N, C-alpha and C positions, 0 to 999 in steps of 0.2 A: 196446485203447485205452479209457481210463476215460471214461465218459459218465454224466451225471446221470440217474437214474431220473425219469421224468415222471409227472405226476399226473392230468392230464385233457386233453381235446382241445378245440381251438378253431380254426374255419376249416379243419379237415382236418389240422392239425398238432398234435403233442403239445407242450403247454406245459411248460417247465421250472419247477420249484418256485421260488417267490419266495425271495430270499436272507434275508428277515426277515419278521416278522409284527407287526401292530399290535394291542395288547391293553391296555385300561384306560388309555389316554392315554400308553402307552409303546411304543416300537419295540424289539423284542427281536431283536438281530442277533448270532447265535451266542450267546456267553456275556455279551454286552454289552447294557445297557439304555440307551436314548436317549430322553430326555424330549421332549415336544411342547408348544409354546406358551410365551408370555411376553407382557409388556405391549407395546402399540404405542408406539414411541418418540415423545417429545414434540419439537416444533419451536420454535425461538425466533422472535421477531418478524421478524427479517431473513432467515428461511428459508422458502422456498416449496415446498410439497409437489408433487412431480411424479407419483409413483405409489407404491403400496404393493405389496410383494412378500413373499417369504419368504426367509430366509437361515439361516445356521448359527452357533452359538456356536463360535468358534475353539478353545475349550478342551474342551468336552464334546460338541460336535456337536448340541446341542439345536436343534430346528427352531423358528425364531422369526419373528414378523412383523418386517418391516423397512421403513423409510421411505427412499425415494430422493427427495432434495430439492435445490433450487437455492440456492446461496449464493455470492456474489462471482463470478457468471458461470460457476461450475463446478457439477458434480453430486456429491453425497456419498451414501453409504449408512450408515444407523445402525440398530443393533439393540441390545436390552437383554436380557441373560440374567439371570434371577432369582438365579442362583448366582454368576456371574462378572462381572456388571456390564455397562457400556455399551461398545460397540465402534463406532467411526466411521472411515470411510476414504474416500479419493477414489474416486469411481465412474467419472466421465467428465470430462475436463478442459476441456470447452467446451460450454455449454448450447446455443448457437446451432447448432453442428454436430450435436448430438444431435437437435434438432427437425428439422433438414434430413433426417437419416437416418431418423428415426422415420416420416416421411411415406411411405417406401417399405417399410413393414413389411407382410409377408404372413403369413397363417396357413399352416403347412405341411400336407401331406396325411397325414403320419405313415407308418409302415411298413405294407405291405399285411398283414403278419401280426405279432402280438406274439410274443415269445420266452418270456416268463415270466408266471406267474400274478400277479395283482394282490392284494397283501396289506398293503402299507405305503405311506405317502405318499412322494413324491419328496423326496430322492434316495436313498431306502433300498430301492428296489424294482427296481434295474437288473438286466438289461435285455435287449432293449428291452421295456418294459412297455406296456400299452394306453394309458397316459397320454402317451406320447411323441408329439411333433408332427412329427417329421422322419424320413424314411428316411435310410439311410447315404449320405453323399456321398464321404467318404474314410475308409477303414478301416485302422487300424494293426494290423499283424500282428507281434507280438514273437516273434522266432525265437531269441533268446539274451539272457541277462543278463550274459554275459561281456563284458569291455571291455578294450581295450589302453591305456586311460587310467585315472587314479585321481583324478578331480577331487575336491577337498576338500568341495564342496557336494553331491555325489551319494551317495545311499545305495542306489542301484539295482544297482550292479555286483556280480558274484557273490561276491567276497571279503568285502564288507561284509554282503551278504545272508546269507551262510553256506551257500549251496547254489547249484547251477547249475540254470537253467531253459532247456531247449532242447526244444521240441516235436518229435515225430517227424514224418516225412513223412506218415504215416497221420493223425496228429492235424491237421496243416496242411490236408490234403485235406478232413477233416471240417469244419474251421472255414470253409473256402471254400464248401462245400456248404450250411452254415448261412446264409451271406450270400446265396447264390443264391435262398433262399426269398423275399427281398424283391422279386425280379424287376426289378432295376434294373441300370444299367450299373455293373459292378464296377470300382472304383478302390481299389487296395490299396497301402499304404506298408509296405515291409519295414523293421522297426526293431529296436532292441535296448535296451541293450547296443550293441555294435558288430557289425552283421550280417556284416561281412567276415571275422570270426573263424571263422565256420562254413565248413568245407571243402566242404560240399555246397550252398553258396549258389547256384551256377549251376543245380544240379538243382532247388532250391526255386523259382527263377524260372521254369524250364521247367514245373514242376508247376502253378504259378499260371496261366501262359499256357494250358496244355492244359486247365485246369479252367474256362476261360472268362473270366478276368480281362482286361479290355480295356486297363487302364492300370496299370503297375507302377512305383512309385517306390522308390528305395533311399535310406534315411536313413542318412547316414554323416558322420563328421567328416573323412573323406578321407585320413587318415594312411596307410592301407594302400597306397594307390596311390602316394603320395610315397615311402614306404619301399621299395617294390618298384622304383620308378624309380631310386632312388639305388643299389640293388643291381644292377639289370639293366633298362634301359629297355624292351627288347623283351618281357621277362617281364611288366612292368606293363601295357604296351599290349595284349598278348595277353589278359590277365585282364579288362581293361575291355571288350575286344571280345567276349569270351565272354559277359559279362554282358549287353551290348547285344544280341547275336545271340540270346541265350536269351529276351529279352523286356523288359529294363529300359528304360522310356521316359524316365524322369527321375531325376536324382540330386538329392536334397534334402540340402544340405550346410551345416553350421555355418559361419558367417562373421560374426564380431562386430565387425570393424573393419579398417581398412587399415594399422594400425601395430602395433608390439609391445605398446603399452600397452592399446589397446582390444581387441586380439585375441590374448591370450597362448595361447589354446587351439590354434590351427592357423595362425597368421600365417606361419610359416616353411615349412609344408608346402603351402599353397594353390597357390603358383606351379607346383610340380611336379605336383600333382594335376590342375590345369587343363591342363597340358601333356600329360599322359597322356590325358585326355578328348579333347583336341583331335586328337591323333594316332590315337585309337581310334574317332573318329566319334561319340563320346558328346556330342551337341550340345544337350542339354536339361538344364541345371543350374539349380537354384533355390538362391540364396544365402539363408541363414536367420540373420539377426542376432537374438540375444536382446538387447533394448534395456534398459539400466539407467541411470536418471538419475544424473548425476555420474560415470559410468564410461565410456560410449561414445556418449551422446546428442549429443555435439558432432562426431561422425564420420559422421553419416547421409548427408549430401550427398556425402561422399567415397565411401561405399559405393555410391551410385547411379552416380557417375562410374566407379568400378572396374568395375561391371557393364557399363557402356557400353563400356569399353575391352576387355572380354572378351565382347562380344555375339555373337561367333561360336560360343560355347558356352553363355553364360549367357542364360537366357530370362526370368528373373524374380527378384525379391527378395521375401521374406516377412518383414517386420519383426514381431517378437514381443515386446510389452512383458513385462517380467519378472513372473513369478508369485512372490509372496513366501511362502516356506515357513517353518515353525517359528514359535515364539513370538517376536514382535518388538514392541517398544514403538512407540507411534504416531509419535514423532519419528524413529525409525529407519526406519519404513515411509515416512514423508514424504520422507526423504532419497533413497530409491531408487525410489519409486513413479513410474511414468510411464504415461500412458494413450494411446489412439489419437490424440486431437486434438493432444496435445503433439508426438507423432512427426510428424504431418502438417505442423504449423507449423514444426518444426525443419527438415524437408526443404524447405519453401518458402524459409526463410531461408538455408539452406546451399546452395541451387541458384540463388541470386541472383534469387529470385522467379519462376524459369521453371516450376517445378512448383508451382502455387498450391494452396492449401487447397481452393479451389472445384473442383479437378480430381477430387476423390475422391468416391466414391459407396459406399453400403453394399452388402454382399453380396446383400441382398434385391432389388436392382434387376435381377439376373439372372432373377428370376421373371417379369418383364415379357416377356423374350424367350422363356422356356420356354413361357409360356401362349399367346403369339402363335403359336408354331410348333405347339403342341398344337391350337389352334383351326384352323390352316391344314391340318394333316395328319390330324387325327383320332386321332393316336397319343399316348399318355401320355408325357410328357417328364420327364426328370431335372430336379429343381429344388432350389434352395438357399434356403429361406425362413428363414434364420437371424435371430436377434434383432438389432436394429439396432446394439446395442453390441458385438457379437461381432467384427466385422471390416469392412474397407473396402478398396477397390482403385482403381487407375487404370492406363490404358495411356499410355505416352509414346513418341513417335517420337524417334529419336536422329539428329541431324544434326551433321556435323562441319564446323567453321569454324576455319581457322587452326590445325589440329591439336588442337582441343579439342572435347569433346562438348557439344552443346546439346540441350535437351529441349523437345519440343512436345507437351503433353498433348492428348488428344482434345478436351477442353472448349474448347481455343483455336480450333478450326476446325469443331467440330460442336456444335450446340445440343442437348446431351444431354438436358436436362430436357424440351425441346419434343419431341424424338424419342421419349423414353420415354412421354410423355403420349399422343403420336400412336399408338404401338404399343398402349398400353392401350385406347385408343378403338377401334382396329381389332379387337382381340381380343374386346371386348364386342360389336361389330357382328357378328362371326362367331358368337359364342355365341347371339346372338338370331336367327340364321338367315340372315345375309348370305351372298351368293354368293361362294364361295372364289376363283373365277377373277377376278371383278371386284375383289374386295377386294385380292387379290394384285397385280393390275395397278396399282391406286391406290397401294399401298404402294411399288412400284417407281418409279412416276412421282414421288411426293411426297418420297421420301427425300432427293433432291438439294436440296430446299428447306432442309434442316437443315444442309447442308454449305457452309462458306465456303472454297472451294478456294484463295483467295488467301492465307489465313492458315495453310494446312496445309503438309505436306511438299511440296516443289516437284516431286519426281519420282515421286510415288505417287498414283494415282487411287483414293481410297477408294470412291467410288460405283461405279466399274467393277468393283472387287473384289466388292462386295456383289451387284451385278447378275450377275456370272459365277457366284457361288456359288448364288444363288437360282434363276436361270433355266437356266444351262448346267451346273450342278453341277461347275464347274471350280474346283479347290481350289489351283491353282498360285499364284494371287495371295494366297490366305490364307497359304500357306507363306512368301511374301515378307513379308507383314505380320508374321509371328512373328519373322522375322529382322531386321526393321527397328524393332521396338518392344521395349520392356521392360514387363513387367507388374510393377507395384509393389503389393504387398498388405500388409495388417497384420491380425493375428489375436491378440486378447487373451484368453489362457486365464486362468481365474479362480484365486483362492486363497481361503482360509477367511475373509479379511477383507472381500473384495468379492463374496462368493458370492451369486448371484441365482438362485433356483430357476427363474424364468421363462426364464432363459437356458439352463439345463441341459435343460429340456424341449424346447427348440428346437435343441439341438445336433445337427449332422450329421457331426461328426468323431468316430468311434467306435473302440473296440478290440474285436476278436473274441478269445474265450478258448477254451481246450481243452475246457471243459465246455459249449460251445455258446452262451454268452451273447454279446450285443453291447452294449457299455457305453459311454456318452458319455465323452468325453475328460476333462471336468472333474469327473466322478464317479470315474472310474478312478484318476486321478492325485492329486486333492485329498483324497479319502477313501481314500487308498492302503492304510491298514491294514484297511479293510473290503472292499476290492475287489482292487486290484493285488497287494499283498503276500500276501493270503490265498489268492488263486487260484494265483499262481506257486508258493507254498510247497506247495500241495496237489499240484502236478505236478513237484515238485523232484527233483533228483538230488543226494544228499548229496555234499559235496566229496570225502570219502575214496573214495566209490564212483566218482565221476567220474574221479579220478586212476587208480584201478585199471583203468578201461575205456579211458581215453584218454592216460594217461601224465602225468608231472609237468610236462612242457613245455606242456600245454594250459591251464594255469591259473596264477594268481599272477604273481610277478615275471617269469617266463619269457615271458609274453605281453605284458607292458607295453612300450609304445613308449618307446624311449630316443632322445631328440633330441640330435643333435650340431649345435649352432647354427652353429658356424664353417664346417662343410662345406656347410650349406644356404645360408648368407649369401654365400658366395664364388661361388656358381653364377651364370652369366649369366642363366639363366631367372629366378632370384630378383630379380636387379638390374633386369632389363627389366620385370618385372611390377610392381614398386613404384617405378619411377623417377620417376613423377609424384606420389608420395605420401610420399617420404622427407622 
């Protein structure tokens, strides 16, 4: 197994060499030279500066000062490259929501150990380097670049890349061992390509579980399960059961909309895939819509209703505003660009005001709970101190009236802001030497003051659930919670136009690579030629060699999924799944 030679030790671990070096105002990254610095962008009279950060030139990657400013109740980012001119883009679609989220900003603890030597400025020194502010929360493990689809916008799958990337079991074990150096709860998402093309996928899942990974997600478009079901339902169900029993906790599945137009990728397959999961006991599915303005942003409320109708297997939705890749003119970017606030407002409008914009909170609010538990137990906790602009979420209870789902967000019956402030206050009290027993009792007694039972779900006692968890360590009620609620999340991954170095330094969604590095998502994928493509190519298997080893049927047209729409649409499972969305 190829591993990078290390140069020096820090904290008892050998540091990997930095991927680049900074000399005389220039970053040298392989045979590429990237310049540093440029003018601070000027603002007009009707523009209000919010903060200054650093960003990149979309053409040459030059590291530039950038202004984030307010205009017309929205936030924009502007930078000026001395060689390629000015670039401006929408950063955040609602200033008021930004300020609300910014209040809950926390500084992360950073990883316990860095992985690479520090030689260059962010984002040219990944990773993780000593400048990074967050430990890993979710780690992507790429196990293949083969795919059974050939989407026109994707340059990642093997045939376009010109090689196959599939790490060996030995390399996968090494990557997990690298992650364990952080001494955190390991959460890994198996991704690709399409992971189900690997015949040893069940073995890989078992390896992760045996290596100490606590939560395993499988990222898939779901077509394999539907194809197998159409061939032989028992075979499809058995495969899903094998994955679940090996250790898959959650299936993270593409789902861009509830009709043919908004979801051409897997509209026809989804009903059969969910049927397989239902019958295999795979009851934790996250639907993942990539949201594009003018394409599927009018279908978000229906996506929430679809999840509610399949709540026996669907636990969450993670809306992802599209990242715009390639060189695009500003008017074209404006046509497709959507940010977190617009998604939240669309969901409010399209659920008839049931899921209000005030229901949503930034990821950083979870730190309030982490630090309270840390203060009560004395044990260091997993925390997600992401940048306020990275993501947001809410829980909603689903109630059925006259055969239709209705949504009750937590904020309707819990004073969340008051409760969060109270938890902050108690955590500070404990840090200053307060008695854990008495503080714990006060918390249990006072929690009910923040709950308006009359406005909440009629047949579920939230206070009783919290009490049973805290006092009796009874998690049955928590299980019922998860099967009565939907978690709605949104995570906006960046692109070269809205790139913010402060966000990269706070990222907790990472990739682990065969050379032992751990790289933030928005570095790995946005600077793909410096990181993703370079690393995968280093560990490639040439296409002709792959064919010799695995046969012609393992790559190319032979593995591409071929949809027969008429067969899929005539099935009762298809008709019943979409009967409320036709």
